N, C-alpha and C positions, 0 to 999 in steps of 0.2 A: 503494498498500500504505500504509494507515494503521493507528494503535492500535485503531480503533474495526472494523476490516473483519470482516466475517462469516469465521468461521472453518469449515472443512470438516470435518465429525464423521466421521474416518476410523475404522475398526475393525480393529485389527491382530489376526492370529492369531499370539498369541506363540508357542503350540507348533510351529506350521510356521516361525516365525521362529528360534527357538533350535535346531531341528532344522537349519535351513539353515545357520546361524551355526556349529553344530558340525561339519556335514559339509565347510564351508570350512575350519575351524581343523585340521580332519585333514590338510590338506596342508602338510607341512612345509616345501614351497617358498614356499607363499604365506605361513604364519606367519614364515618366515624373511625375506621381503621386507619386511614390514610391521616386523619388529623392527629391520631395518636404517635404515628410515626413521624409526622413534621414535627410535633412537640420533642421526640426522644433523639431525632436527629436535625438539632437546628443550624450546625456547622459542621465543618470536618473535624475541627479539633473535640468540639463534645462528643462527636460521632464514635471518635476511639479513645474516649475517656476510660482509663483503666478501671476505675472503681464502678462503674455503671456498664460496663461492655457486656457482661453478661446478660443485664436486663435487656439490651437492644437486640441481641441475638435471639433469646426467648420470644420477644416480640414480633420481630421478622417472621421467625418460625413459623408461630402461632398464627398470625395474622395471615401470612400468605400459604400456609399449609404447605410447608418444604420437608415436612416427615423427617426431621434429624431424628427422630426417636427410633426411626427402624434400625438404626445402626447404635447399639448401646455404646454409650459414652462419647458420639461424636458430637456433641454440643458443647461439652467440656472440653474436648480436645481442639476444637474449633476457637473457644473462647481464649485457651490457654495460647494458642498459636498468635492470635489476634494481639493479646497482650504482650507477648514477647517480641512483635516484630513491630509493635505501635509506632516507633520514631521511625523506621525506613517508611512505612506506610503512609505516615504523614508527609515527609519528604517527597517522595514518589507523587503522591495524589496532589499534593499542594503545588506542584510544578505545572498543572493543566490550568490554561485561561479558563474564563466563564464560556467561551465559544469555540471550545478546541474540539468539541464533537464534529462540529460543524466545518470548522475551518481546518482543523489540523487532525482528522482521524487517525493518521500513522501515528500520532503522539499518544492518542488514546489507547490505542493498540499495544504500544511498547509499553505503557505505563501497565495495562491490564497484564500483560506477559510476566511481568515482574510480582505486581501486587496478589493475583488471584489466586496464585498457587498456595499462598499463606492459608486458605481456607480448603481449597481442593486437594493439596499433599498432604493429608494427615491421616494416619493408623495407628491403631494401637498395637503394645508388644505381642500381644495375644493374635491379633488379626491383622495381618498386612494386605488383606482384600479389603479395601474400603468402598464405600459409596464415593461417587465424583459429585459432589453436591453443587453443580454449577448453579443450578437454579437459584438455591440460597445465596451462594457467592455473588452473583449478580445483583440479586434483590438487595443483599446488606450493601455493598458498594454503590447502588443506585441510590440508595437513600443517603449515604454519606455525604453527596452534592447534588443528586437530583437533576445534573445536567450533563454526566458524561457515560454512563454506563448503563446501557440498553438492559431491559429485563428480559431475561429467557424465559417464556411460560408456552405450554404446549399450545392454549386457544391461540396466542399471537404468532406462533410459529407455522400453524397450519394456514392461516390468512397470508402472511407475508411470503410464505413458500407460492400460493397461488398469483399474489400480485408481482412478484418478480417473474412467472412462468410466462404471465400476460405481456411482459415487454421484454423478453427474450434474454433476461438476465442469465449468466453462466459464470460459476456456480451459483446455485441458490441455496437458501436456507432450507435445510430440510423438514419435510412436514412432521417427521420422527425423529427423536434424537440419534446422534451418529452413536456409534460403539464407545464404550469407555475409553478413556484415554486420546479421544479426536476430537472432544465436546469444546475445550478452550480453544484450539485451532477454529473450529466453525466458530466461535464467537467473534471472530474478526468480521465475517460476514454480516452480524447484525451491527457491529458499528457501522460498515460501510453503507448498510441499507439505510438506517437513520439518519447517518450523516447527508447521504444523498437527498432523501426524503425533506429533511430538515432545509437544506441549502437551496432546495427547489421552490420553497414556498415564498409568496411575495409577502409584502408587509402587512397588506390587507388580509390575506389569508391569515396570516400570523395573529394578526388583532382581533379576527373571528373567532379562531380557535381559542384563544386567551379569555377573551369576553364569555364565548359560550362556557367555557369550564366555571370561571370564576362566578356568574351570575346564576348558573344553577347548581351550584352547592348550597345547601342546606346553610341557612345564614349562622348556626351555631359551630360549624365546621369549616367555614370560609377562609381560604388563604390562596395567595397566588401559585400557581403552578408554571414548572419551567415547560416549554413544549415538548420535551422528551417525555415527561411524565404525562402530558395530555394526550400525546400520541401514542402512549403505552395504553392507556385508557381505551383509546378507539379500537385498536388491534386485538385487545383482551376481549373487549364487548362483541367486536364484529366476529371473533373468533370462535365464541360461546356460543 
């Protein structure tokens, strides 16, 4: 992925996107979950605060259903790895400018390659065959900044796959997860997809998406979301 990579000219149906976002925001449960995460991850430094890291790991896992409990001790090992690598993670992620996903996707990928293995490459002494918790990892890092790391989710996966095929993109994000060990590599395609999609949005479309999201949130849970977060809502709802 380089600065001069040929971008894919996606066409977003903004009316459809706003309708899907409004439908999702009508769920008080979904809006309350986002509000709780917004409060728990107010900024990068707080998001990686050692004393409360465990609370954020459990909150992301519980609200997003990433099933860390399927592997005994996984949540504790992830928490321990995040605590041990806090300084390095802060240094890495803090390098990303606010618009890095749109303007410098290759930099987001370089940071991803170094940061996400802290969560992905963990195993117990008794069991070296661990789950590769990419969905959790992308959701945790997404909430740390809400601007740089797309969320990997099965609902969004299928719909993005269909959209990419419709415009002849190769390679595409798979409709189903690739084999273990190949998933982080595929995440590069998620970064490219959202970078191209956001890059292709005009100012009016951006404002419509942001206004449609903000205005349709229940007043108790209202806050401004990034375009990445808004588009993630759209693909999750569309895919569901």
